[in-house]
NUZAZA-982815 format. One record per residue: y, z, x of N, C-alpha, C in turn; residue in one letter. Coordinates in pm, whole numbers, padded with zeros to 5 digits, always signed. Layout:
BEGIN
YZXYZXYZXA/...
! end
This chain:
BEGIN
+00725-00249+01452+00819-00305+01548+00947-00345+01476M/+01054-00352+01551+01184-00375+01489+01190-00504+01411A/+01126-00610+01462+01135-00738+01392+01059-00739+01261E/+00975-00636+01238+00898-00630+01115+00970-00547+01008E/+01085-00492+01041+01151-00403+00949+01268-00472+00880E/+01305-00415+00765+01416-00471+00690+01546-00443+00763A/+01647-00529+00747+01775-00507+00814+01842-00380+00763P/+01912-00312+00851+01977-00187+00813+02125-00208+00791A/+02185-00117+00714+02329-00117+00695+02381+00022+00724T/+02512+00037+00727+02570+00169+00750+02541+00260+00632E/+02501+00387+00656+02474+00480+00547+02597+00498+00459P/+02572+00515+00329+02680+00535+00233+02690+00680+00192S/+02806+00721+00142+02824+00857+00095+02735+00887-00024E/+02692+00781-00097+02610+00800-00215+02463+00825-00182E/+02424+00803-00056+02285+00820-00018+02242+00964-00039T/+02128+00983-00107+02076+01117-00131+01950+01137-00050T/+01917+01263-00024+01798+01295+00053+01674+01259-00027E/+01581+01194+00037+01461+01151-00032+01363+01265-00048L/+01297+01269-00162+01190+01365-00185+01064+01312-00117E/+00976+01404-00077+00854+01363-00009+00769+01270-00096D/+00757+01303-00225+00672+01221-00311+00728+01081-00329F/+00860+01066-00316+00920+00933-00325+00884+00849-00203E/+00891+00910-00087+00855+00839+00037+00708+00795+00034R/+00624+00881-00019+00479+00861-00006+00418+00780-00120D/+00496+00752-00223+00443+00684-00340+00436+00533-00320S/+00338+00471-00386+00327+00325-00383+00397+00261-00502A/+00442+00342-00599+00502+00284-00718+00645+00334-00746H/+00705+00401-00647+00842+00451-00663+00930+00399-00549I/+01045+00345-00585+01142+00298-00486+01276+00369-00511L/+01314+00466-00426+01444+00534-00443+01557+00435-00416P/+01642+00416-00512+01748+00317-00498+01859+00364-00404L/+01856+00490-00365+01957+00543-00272+01948+00478-00135S/+01835+00417-00102+01820+00356+00031+01882+00217+00036I/+01927+00166-00079+01980+00030-00086+02132+00029-00099L/+02190-00081-00065+02336-00095-00068+02381-00144-00206N/+02363-00061-00308+02402-00095-00444+02549-00062-00468L/+02613-00137-00556+02755-00118-00585+02779-00013-00694K/+02680+00008-00780+02695+00097-00895+02650+00238-00858T/+02741+00336-00853+02707+00473-00811+02592+00534-00890P/+02591+00515-01022+02487+00576-01106+02348+00526-01066A/+02339+00401-01024+02209+00345-00986+02159+00402-00854L/+02251+00442-00770+02210+00495-00639+02143+00631-00653R/+02157+00692-00770+02090+00819-00796+01962+00799-00877R/+01929+00673-00903+01811+00641-00983+01697+00591-00894A/+01587+00555-00959+01471+00500-00887+01420+00379-00962R/+01360+00289-00889+01285+00181-00953+01139+00222-00949M/+01072+00211-01062+00932+00250-01070+00852+00141-01140V/+00723+00142-01117+00632+00054-01190+00581+00131-01311K/+00602+00075-01432+00551+00143-01550+00404+00107-01572N/+00347+00154-01681+00204+00136-01705+00165-00011-01716A/+00262-00096-01749+00234-00239-01761+00267-00314-01631R/+00290-00237-01524+00321-00290-01391+00453-00366-01386L/+00544-00330-01475+00677-00389-01474+00770-00298-01394E/+00853-00358-01310+00951-00280-01236+01069-00246-01325G/+01091-00117-01350+01200-00071-01436+01281+00034-01362V/+01403+00056-01406+01490+00156-01344+01473+00289-01418V/+01438+00391-01344+01420+00525-01401+01546+00607-01374E/+01621+00636-01480+01747+00709-01468+01723+00858-01453I/+01623+00910-01523+01590+01052-01511+01440+01070-01535F/+01387+01183-01488+01246+01214-01508+01225+01363-01490E/+01155+01424-01584+01118+01564-01573+01003+01592-01669S/+00927+01699-01644+00815+01732-01734+00861+01758-01877P/+00984+01808-01891+01034+01842-02025+01086+01721-02101D/+01161+01634-02033+01226+01522-02102+01151+01391-02087T/+01052+01387-01998+00980+01262-01975+01058+01170-01882G/+01029+01041-01889+01092+00943-01801+01187+00855-01880S/+01314+00854-01837+01414+00768-01900+01423+00637-01827G/+01362+00533-01882+01352+00403-01813+01434+00296-01883Q/+01492+00208-01802+01570+00095-01853+01517-00033-01789I/+01490-00134-01870+01449-00263-01816+01564-00325-01738E/+01531-00398-01635+01634-00455-01548+01733-00541-01627V/+01683-00622-01717+01771-00712-01792+01861-00638-01890E/+01831-00511-01918+01915-00432-02009+02028-00361-01935S/+02026-00366-01801+02129-00296-01723+02267-00359-01742L/+02268-00488-01764+02397-00557-01781+02475-00498-01898Q/+02407-00473-02009+02472-00413-02125+02501-00265-02102K/+02406-00197-02038+02419-00053-02013+02543-00023-01929E/+02568-00103-01827+02679-00077-01736+02800-00170-01760F/+02790-00250-01867+02899-00339-01905+02939-00433-01791E/+02837-00490-01729+02861-00587-01623+02899-00723-01684W/+02980-00801-01614+03012-00935-01665+02888-01024-01662P/+02883-01117-01753+02766-01206-01759+02774-01320-01657T/+02897-01357-01621+02913-01466-01524+03032-01437-01432S/+03009-01436-01301+02877-01450-01237+02797-01321-01254P/+02662-01326-01238+02580-01206-01252+02621-01100-01151P/+02616-00974-01193+02650-00864-01103+02553-00863-00984H/+02600-00839-00862+02510-00839-00745+02397-00738-00756P/+02423-00624-00821+02315-00525-00838+02205-00580-00927D/+02242-00656-01028+02142-00716-01117+02056-00815-01042L/+02117-00897-00959+02042-00995-00880+01945-00926-00785L/+01991-00816-00725+01906-00743-00632+01789-00677-00703L/+01817-00612-00815+01712-00540-00888+01609-00635-00949L/+01651-00754-00984+01554-00853-01032+01449-00883-00925R/+01494-00895-00801+01402-00920-00690+01308-00801-00669K/+01364-00682-00674+01285-00561-00650+01179-00540-00758L/+01214-00577-00881+01122-00558-00993+00994-00639-00975A/+01004-00750-00900+00890-00840-00884+00800-00803-00766E/+00840-00707-00685+00760-00672-00568+00626-00613-00610L/+00523-00635-00529+00388-00592-00564+00364-00444-00542S/+00441-00383-00453+00423-00241-00423+00550-00185-00361S/+00572-00056-00379+00688+00010-00322+00650+00107-00210Y/+00528+00096-00157+00493+00180-00043+00575+00137+00077D/+00598+00230+00169+00691+00204+00280+00648+00088+00368V/+00517+00068+00383+00470-00038+00473+00488-00176+00410Y/+00464-00187+00280+00490-00314+00212+00639-00343+00208S/+00720-00239+00185+00865-00258+00176+00923-00308+00308L/+00871-00263+00419+00922-00309+00549+00913-00461+00559R/+00805-00516+00506+00784-00661+00513+00857-00733+00401L/+00845-00681+00279+00900-00750+00162+01053-00751+00162L/+01114-00639+00199+01261-00635+00203+01314-00725+00313L/+01243-00730+00424+01284-00820+00532+01276-00965+00487R/+01166-01000+00419+01149-01138+00374+01257-01178+00274D/+01302-01083+00193+01406-01110+00093+01546-01092+00150L/+01553-01053+00278+01681-01029+00345+01764-00924+00270D/+01695-00818+00228+01762-00708+00158+01782-00594+00256I/+01907-00559+00288+01932-00450+00382+01908-00313+00319P/+01875-00215+00400+01860-00078+00351+01956+00011+00428I/+01984+00128+00370+02082+00219+00428+02036+00280+00560E/+01907+00315+00566+01857+00389+00682+01711+00352+00703D/+01678+00296+00818+01541+00254+00844+01441+00370+00838L/+01486+00491+00864+01396+00606+00859+01346+00632+00718S/+01414+00575+00618+01369+00591+00479+01236+00522+00457A/+01205+00423+00540+01079+00352+00527+00972+00413+00618L/+00957+00543+00605+00854+00613+00680+00796+00722+00591S/+00673+00760+00617+00607+00862+00537+00668+00999+00563L/+00651+01090+00469+00701+01227+00486+00616+01299+00590S/+00671+01403+00648+00598+01481+00748+00472+01546+00689E/+00477+01602+00566+00354+01656+00507+00245+01551+00492P/+00282+01430+00453+00182+01325+00439+00123+01289+00574M/+00207+01280+00677+00156+01250+00810+00055+01357+00854K/+00083+01482+00820-00009+01591+00855-00141+01574+00780S/-00132+01534+00653-00253+01512+00573-00341+01403+00633E/-00277+01307+00697-00350+01192+00749-00406+01216+00889L/-00387+01336+00942-00432+01367+01078-00580+01338+01097T/-00664+01381+01002-00808+01361+01015-00844+01213+01016E/-00775+01135+00932-00800+00991+00928-00759+00926+01060Y/-00651+00979+01118-00598+00920+01241-00688+00943+01362M/-00764+01052+01361-00845+01088+01478-00942+00977+01518K/-00997+00907+01419-01094+00803+01451-01029+00686+01525E/-00897+00677+01518-00826+00569+01587-00762+00615+01718F/-00729+00743+01728-00664+00792+01851-00764+00838+01955T/-00874+00900+01912-00974+00950+02007-01029+00840+02097R/-01073+00727+02041-01130+00622+02128-01031+00566+02229P/-00905+00555+02190-00804+00504+02284-00792+00598+02402L/-00781+00728+02373-00764+00827+02479-00889+00835+02567I/-01006+00834+02502-01132+00841+02579-01149+00718+02667A/-01108+00603+02613-01125+00477+02689-01039+00476+02814R/-00920+00535+02806-00828+00531+02918-00843+00650+03012I/-00856+00768+02953-00859+00889+03036-00998+00950+03052Y/-01092+00908+02968-01225+00965+02977-01232+01100+02907G/-01354+01144+02879-01373+01270+02808-01347+01393+02895D/-01342+01372+03025-01327+01489+03113-01186+01546+03112E/-01086+01469+03072-00948+01518+03071-00920+01584+02937D/-00941+01715+02930-00926+01789+02805-00780+01816+02769K/-00688+01788+02862-00547+01818+02836-00483+01715+02743S/-00543+01598+02732-00487+01491+02649-00576+01475+02526I/-00524+01520+02412-00603+01520+02288-00548+01427+02180T/-00420+01388+02191-00362+01298+02092-00248+01219+02157D/-00182+01137+02078-00075+01053+02132+00042+01136+02181L/+00069+01248+02114+00179+01335+02157+00151+01397+02294N/+00023+01419+02324-00013+01474+02456+00028+01379+02568S/+00013+01250+02539+00052+01151+02640+00204+01149+02656I/+00275+01153+02543+00421+01152+02549+00475+01276+02620L/+00404+01389+02604+00450+01512+02668+00444+01503+02821S/+00365+01407+02872+00358+01390+03017+00493+01350+03076L/+00576+01285+02995+00709+01247+03043+00798+01370+03066F/+00757+01483+03006+00834+01608+03023+00761+01710+03109R/+00650+01667+03169+00569+01759+03249+00643+01797+03377D/+00652+01929+03406+00721+01971+03529+00650+01925+03657P/+00517+01905+03647+00442+01855+03762+00454+01702+03761D/+00565+01654+03813+00600+01513+03803+00493+01421+03862V/+00444+01457+03978+00348+01370+04047+00218+01358+03969E/+00167+01471+03918+00042+01469+03841+00060+01392+03711K/+00175+01413+03646+00202+01345+03520+00212+01195+03542A/+00278+01156+03649+00295+01013+03677+00161+00946+03704R/+00071+01018+03767-00062+00962+03793-00133+00928+03662E/-00125+01021+03567-00190+01000+03437-00123+00885+03361K/+00009+00883+03365+00081+00776+03296+00051+00641+03359L/+00035+00641+03492+00007+00516+03561-00130+00461+03522Q/-00226+00554+03498-00359+00512+03454-00349+00435+03324V/-00271+00490+03230-00255+00423+03101-00181+00290+03118M/-00076+00290+03195+00002+00168+03216-00084+00058+03277A/-00168+00096+03374-00255-00002+03439-00357-00059+03340D/-00414+00031+03257-00515-00013+03159-00454-00110+03057Q/-00331-00080+03017-00265-00160+02913-00190-00279+02970L/-00177-00281+03101-00101-00388+03168+00045-00389+03124N/+00105-00269+03123+00247-00256+03090+00313-00163+03192I/+00445-00153+03187+00516-00060+03274+00514+00079+03212E/+00530+00181+03294+00526+00319+03244+00631+00342+03137I/+00751+00287+03155+00858+00311+03058+00830+00245+02923H/+00730+00155+02917+00693+00090+02791+00591+00171+02711E/+00537+00278+02771+00432+00356+02705+00480+00420+02574I/+00598+00484+02570+00642+00545+02443+00648+00446+02327P/+00700+00326+02353+00708+00225+02247+00570+00181+02204K/+00479+00163+02300+00342+00125+02267+00277+00231+02178F/+00291+00359+02217+00228+00467+02140+00290+00480+02001L/+00421+00457+01992+00487+00463+01861+00430+00356+01768E/+00416+00235+01818+00363+00126+01737+00215+00146+01708D/+00141+00195+01808-00002+00220+01790-00023+00326+01681Y/+00053+00435+01691+00041+00542+01593+00081+00495+01455G/+00187+00415+01446+00237+00373+01315+00140+00278+01246D/+00081+00185+01318-00007+00089+01253-00134+00157+01203I/-00184+00254+01278-00304+00323+01231-00272+00433+01131Y/-00147+00477+01131-00103+00567+01024-00100+00490+00892L/-00057+00364+00899-00053+00281+00778-00195+00260+00724S/-00288+00234+00814-00426+00212+00772-00483+00340+00710L/-00452+00454+00770-00498+00583+00719-00436+00612+00582S/-00308+00577+00567-00238+00598+00440-00304+00520+00327Y/-00331+00392+00351-00392+00309+00248-00535+00356+00218F/-00608+00391+00323-00746+00433+00304-00753+00561+00222K/-00668+00657+00256-00664+00783+00182-00615+00760+00039K/-00511+00675+00025-00455+00649-00107-00558+00595-00205G/-00637+00498-00160-00741+00442-00247-00853+00542-00272L/-00886+00619-00170-00993+00718-00185-00953+00826-00286K/-00825+00861-00289-00778+00965-00381-00800+00927-00528D/-00810+00798-00554-00825+00753-00694-00969+00716-00729Y/-01063+00737-00637-01201+00701-00663-01257+00774-00785E/-01232+00904-00795-01286+00982-00907-01227+00934-01040A/-01095+00910-01042-01031+00863-01164-01083+00726-01205S/-01104+00639-01106-01154+00505-01135-01295+00512-01193I/-01379+00598-01134-01517+00614-01184-01516+00663-01328D/-01428+00760-01358-01420+00813-01494-01370+00707-01591M/-01271+00628-01548-01218+00524-01635-01323+00417-01664F/-01391+00370-01559-01494+00268-01578-01608+00320-01665L/-01637+00449-01652-01739+00510-01738-01694+00511-01883G/-01565+00539-01905-01511+00539-02041-01514+00398-02100A/-01484+00297-02018-01486+00158-02065-01628+00119-02104V/-01725+00155-02020-01864+00121-02051-01909+00186-02182E/-01866+00309-02202-01900+00380-02326-01841+00308-02448E/-01716+00262-02435-01653+00190-02544-01721+00055-02570L/-01766-00010-02463-01833-00139-02479-01966-00125-02553Q/-02023-00006-02551-02149+00019-02622-02126+00075-02762N/-02001+00092-02799-01967+00143-02933-02005+00038-03037H/-02068+00080-03146-02120-00011-03247-02014-00108-03298D/-01893-00060-03321-01787-00145-03374-01722-00229-03265Q/-01692-00168-03151-01615-00236-03046-01695-00344-02973L/-01828-00328-02965-01906-00429-02893-01910-00562-02969K/-01865-00559-03094-01853-00683-03173-01711-00740-03169K/-01620-00667-03105-01479-00708-03096-01462-00798-02973D/-01453-00929-02998-01447-01025-02887-01325-01000-02797I/-01211-00971-02858-01088-00949-02780-01102-00827-02690K/-01156-00719-02745-01173-00598-02663-01273-00622-02551F/-01384-00687-02582-01486-00709-02480-01432-00796-02367M/-01352-00895-02403-01292-00980-02300-01194-00900-02212K/-01108-00820-02275-01011-00740-02201-01079-00638-02110S/-01176-00567-02164-01244-00464-02086-01323-00524-01971S/-01384-00642-01993-01456-00709-01884-01360-00756-01776N/-01245-00807-01817-01143-00852-01720-01099-00737-01631T/-01071-00622-01691-01026-00505-01615-01136-00456-01522I/-01257-00444-01574-01370-00395-01494-01395-00484-01374T/-01397-00615-01397-01421-00710-01287-01310-00701-01182I/-01185-00693-01230-01071-00689-01137-01077-00563-01050A/-01101-00449-01111-01103-00323-01037-01217-00323-00935I/-01337-00361-00980-01452-00361-00888-01433-00459-00774N/-01373-00575-00805-01351-00675-00700-01252-00623-00595H/-01143-00563-00641-01040-00514-00549-01094-00400-00463V/-01170-00310-00523-01229-00199-00447-01324-00253-00340L/-01408-00349-00377-01503-00407-00281-01430-00481-00169A/-01325-00555-00206-01249-00630-00106-01185-00538-00004A/-01128-00428-00050-01062-00336+00043-01162-00255+00125N/-01277-00227+00068-01382-00162+00146-01422-00251+00262K/-01437-00381+00234-01470-00477+00341-01359-00482+00446D/-01234-00475+00400-01121-00481+00494-01123-00362+00589R/-01142-00243+00536-01141-00124+00622-01255-00130+00723F/-01371-00178+00679-01483-00192+00773-01451-00296+00880Q/-01387-00403+00838-01348-00507+00933-01248-00454+01034Y/-01146-00381+00987-01045-00326+01077-01108-00232+01180F/-01209-00155+01136-01277-00065+01229-01350-00145+01337E/-01418-00251+01296-01487-00337+01394-01387-00406+01485K/-01279-00453+01427-01174-00522+01502-01116-00428+01607Y/-01093-00302+01568-01036-00204+01659-01134-00168+01771T/-01261-00152+01736-01361-00121+01838-01371-00236+01939K/-01360-00357+01890-01359-00474+01978-01242-00465+02076N/-01129-00418+02026-01010-00404+02111-01032-00297+02217M/-01097-00186+02178-01118-00076+02273-01210-00116+02388W/-01299-00212+02363-01392-00253+02468-01319-00312+02588D/-01202-00370+02563-01123-00427+02672-00976-00411+02637N/-00931-00285+02632-00798-00252+02581-00688-00311+02667I/-00586-00360+02599-00464-00406+02664-00355-00405+02558S/-00231-00401+02603-00120-00403+02508-00120-00533+02429A/-00152-00642+02496-00154-00772+02431-00260-00777+02320E/-00378-00720+02350-00484-00720+02251-00446-00633+02132K/-00380-00520+02160-00335-00435+02050-00237-00509+01961F/-00146-00585+02020-00048-00659+01940-00116-00757+01844R/-00227-00814+01887-00302-00904+01798-00360-00826+01680E/-00417-00710+01711-00474-00625+01605-00363-00578+01511V/-00252-00536+01570-00138-00488+01491-00091-00597+01395E/-00077-00718+01445-00030-00830+01362-00127-00857+01247K/-00256-00851+01276-00357-00876+01173-00351-00771+01063T/-00345-00644+01103-00342-00536+01003-00216-00545+00918I/-00103-00574+00981+00023-00586+00905+00018-00701+00805K/-00058-00805+00837-00064-00920+00746-00133-00884+00615S/-00204-00769+00613-00272-00726+00492-00199-00613+00420Y/-00088-00567+00474-00017-00454+00415+00019-00477+00268H/+00077-00592+00237+00122-00614+00100+00004-00631+00004T/-00106-00687+00051-00224-00702-00034-00285-00566-00066T/-00305-00483+00037-00363-00350+00015-00264-00262-00060I/-00135-00274-00024-00033-00196-00094-00027-00232-00241G/-00040-00362-00273-00041-00404-00413-00159-00348-00489G/-00274-00342-00423-00393-00284-00486-00373-00136-00512A/-00319-00064-00411-00296+00079-00427-00196+00107-00538L/-00088+00029-00541+00015+00047-00644-00045+00023-00783C/-00117-00087-00798-00175-00122-00928-00273-00017-00976T/-00366+00022-00890-00469+00118-00930-00410+00256-00958L/-00313+00298-00877-00253+00430-00900-00175+00433-01031S/-00099+00327-01059-00022+00320-01184-00115+00317-01305V/-00218+00235-01299-00310+00223-01412-00388+00352-01437K/-00438+00413-01331-00515+00536-01348-00426+00651-01394M/-00303+00659-01342-00211+00763-01387-00177+00746-01535N/-00159+00620-01576-00126+00592-01717-00242+00633-01808A/-00364+00601-01767-00482+00637-01848-00499+00789-01855W/-00481+00856-01742-00499+01002-01739-00392+01075-01819N/-00270+01019-01821-00165+01080-01903-00193+01062-02052R/-00242+00944-02086-00270+00914-02227-00394+00987-02277K/-00495+00995-02191-00621+01058-02229-00663+01157-02120F/-00600+01276-02118-00624+01373-02011-00765+01432-02009P/-00837+01423-02122-00975+01474-02127-01065+01368-02190T/-01196+01388-02179-01292+01293-02235-01282+01286-02386K/-01235+01395-02446-01228+01400-02592-01094+01353-02646R/-00999+01330-02557-00865+01290-02603-00868+01146-02654A/-00819+01125-02776-00812+00990-02833-00946+00940-02880G/-00946+00868-02992-01069+00811-03043-01096+00674-02984G/-01211+00615-03015-01248+00483-02960-01146+00374-02988P/-01090+00372-03108-00994+00267-03143-00865+00285-03064I/-00817+00409-03055-00694+00435-02978-00714+00397-02833Q/-00829+00429-02777-00857+00397-02637-00868+00246-02615R/-00937+00179-02706-00953+00034-02691-00819-00037-02705S/-00734+00011-02795-00602-00049-02810-00519-00034-02682D/-00529+00081-02620-00454+00106-02496-00506+00017-02384F/-00636-00005-02380-00696-00092-02279-00647-00235-02296I/-00642-00282-02421-00600-00420-02447-00451-00442-02429M/-00373-00334-02432-00229-00348-02415-00188-00309-02274S/-00167-00181-02251-00112-00134-02124-00206-00153-02006D/-00335-00127-02023-00426-00131-01908-00451-00274-01859M/-00465-00368-01952-00492-00506-01909-00366-00576-01859E/-00252-00540-01912-00128-00610-01880-00096-00600-01730H/-00086-00715-01664-00051-00719-01522-00167-00705-01427G/-00289-00677-01480-00403-00656-01391-00440-00784-01317I/-00401-00899-01374-00432-01026-01309-00357-01044-01178D/-00250-00966-01160-00169-00981-01038-00246-00941-00913K/-00334-00840-00926-00406-00799-00805-00511-00903-00767I/-00566-00974-00867-00659-01082-00833-00586-01197-00767L/-00463-01223-00812-00383-01327-00749-00350-01290-00605E/-00319-01162-00581-00292-01117-00445-00416-01133-00357M/-00533-01107-00414-00657-01123-00338-00679-01268-00300E/-00649-01359-00393-00666-01501-00362-00574-01546-00250R/-00455-01485-00244-00356-01525-00145-00363-01444-00016N/-00459-01351-00009-00472-01268+00111-00514-01354+00230A/-00465-01323+00349-00503-01402+00468-00650-01381+00502P/-00717-01483+00555-00857-01468+00595-00867-01386+00723P/-00981-01324+00743-01003-01250+00867-01013-01348+00984F/-00949-01317+01096-00968-01402+01215-01115-01400+01257P/-01172-01517+01282-01315-01524+01314-01345-01490+01459K/-01244-01504+01545-01271-01493+01689-01293-01349+01736D/-01275-01250+01648-01291-01112+01692-01425-01055+01650V/-01505-01132+01575-01634-01084+01531-01745-01170+01592L/-01865-01113+01603-01978-01195+01646-01998-01311+01549P/-02066-01415+01594-02081-01535+01512-02144-01506+01376A/-02247-01418+01372-02313-01390+01245-02220-01316+01149D/-02136-01227+01204-02042-01154+01120-01934-01248+01067E/-01888-01340+01151-01785-01435+01109-01838-01523+00997A/-01964-01570+01011-02024-01654+00908-02039-01578+00778A/-02080-01452+00789-02095-01368+00670-01961-01348+00600K/-01856-01324+00678-01723-01305+00622-01676-01429+00549T/-01700-01547+00610-01658-01673+00548-01734-01697+00418E/-01864-01669+00419-01945-01687+00298-01899-01595+00186N/-01868-01470+00221-01821-01374+00121-01690-01420+00060N/-01601-01474+00144-01471-01521+00095-01490-01635-00004A/-01583-01729+00029-01608-01841-00060-01670-01794-00191E/-01763-01699-00182-01826-01647-00303-01724-01577-00392E/-01634-01498-00330-01533-01427-00408-01437-01524-00475N/-01401-01633-00405-01311-01732-00463-01376-01799-00584A/-01506-01834-00569-01576-01896-00681-01588-01799-00798E/-01614-01672-00765-01627-01570-00870-01495-01551-00944K/-01387-01549-00869-01255-01533-00931-01224-01649-01025N/-01258-01772-00982-01235-01888-01067-01317-01878-01195D/-01441-01830-01180-01527-01816-01297-01474-01708-01391A/-01422-01601-01332-01369-01491-01414-01249-01535-01495D/-01175-01635-01445-01055-01681-01515-01087-01772-01632D/-01215-01821-01642-01251-01913-01748-01260-01840-01881T/-01185-01883-01984-01189-01816-02112-01331-01821-02171P/-01375-01713-02237-01510-01712-02293-01519-01801-02416P/-01640-01849-02447-01662-01921-02571-01644-01827-02688D/-01625-01883-02806-01604-01800-02923-01719-01705-02949D/-01837-01746-02901-01954-01661-02926-01974-01554-02822G/-01895-01556-02712-01911-01456-02606-01866-01320-02655D/-01935-01221-02610-01894-01085-02645-01825-01022-02527K/
! end
């Protein structure tokens, strides 16, 4: 919805066309969408490096690698005055601290920071990605259509089928179908396109996050397997620092994966509850709840994708790098910043209890308390004798 999006500004001549992978990434922010004063920066990107630091990427290619500059080094690079600070520096400092650069998190985070963007359409997924998410979307669109129109109406198969009714030459028949939906949702017919746009977008976001995390399952399994192997290494299992770092990473990753698995299951139950007595008002409640988790899930996706990509680049095969090289990388790049996703989990909003049966609500509350206690315990430094 409009109030959930970042403020827009007039497009600039420096704005460049976004690449699909830029739109769809959780760790890349094309700076062309922002109202920056420095032309060279408008052709650059902000990315999360392996240590989860937001840096400016001036160039990137398979041949030359990635040319990155830390935000605080930009002042010298572009010969900006030290006082007052250049407005681009102030803006980029804020962007560097964001938990994720996926489009759904950016809609909320940029709005909260009152950072305008050049074109609101930049905060949307690419068309190829939307096509990829079609299968994920079906579980959310089919029940809505079946609930309102029933299985006997084979002409309406997706949200676009409903919108096409507004262009149907058989006006009377089309209006009858539209009226059925309007009556079920308790809205006017002219409000249907906006409802479907918001309905499609919120479940597209859920599909995007679900697919994004699923895409890294194999890499995560391989990484955790490599960590376990190193922990059993004769030399490394006696290394207190390595064992502490590797345990911290393993606990963080497993906790975040479990937390998001619970979220997706909850959202499915929440949505089914909505379908039992569908209305536009009830959908808005579901929409608000799902959006409240965007930055938490987006932060998890950004963190896991950056960490797994960094590990795979450094060690592309099981035989790449020896135990010491791998353990050093784990204690430096892999552990650095991993605590941020646990902090995001602690600050995540609780599930509303009124949408689940009493036993499910109690179970959810107990799980939240157990996770909080576990997180506190995980933060306790080990004794000198701990391995």
